[in-house]
N, C-alpha and C positions, 0 to 999 in steps of 0.2 A: 471493330467495335463488338463484336460479342468476345473478342478475347479480353479487352479492357475489363468489360463487365462482370467476366469470370474472375479475373485477377482482383479487382477490387472488391467484390462480394467476397471471396475467399478470404481474403487478407482482414476486411471487415470482422468478419464472423470470429476467426481466429484472434483476433487482436482484441476485441470486446470479451471472449470468453477468459481470455488470459487476465486482462485488466478486471474482470469482474472475480476472478478466483484471488488474484494478489489483493484486491481491497478487501474482500471477506477475510482472507487470512490477516491481514495486517489489522483490521478493526478487532477480530478475535483475539490477538496478541495483546493489542491496545488495551482492550475490555478487561482481559487477565490480569495482566501486569501494567495498568495503570497506575495504580497508589505507589506502589513500591519502587521501581524503577524510577518514575517522576521524583518523588520525594525523595530518593537517595540523589538523584543527581542533583536536585535544588538544593539540599540538605548540604552536600559536598562543593556546589557550586558557590554558593551563598558565604560560608565563612572563608572559602579560599579566595573569593573576589575582594571581600570585606579585610 
C-alpha cells in the first residue's frame, strides 16, 4: 500500500507539473503567434483548396 501510494503521488506530481508547463508554453506561443501563422495557414490552405 505504501509503495503504491508513493508511486502514484510521485507520478501525479510530476505529470501535473510537466503538463502545466507544456500548457503554459503552448498558450503563450499561440497567443504570440496566433494571427500570423493561423492567418498564413488559412490563406495558403483556402486558395490551394479552392
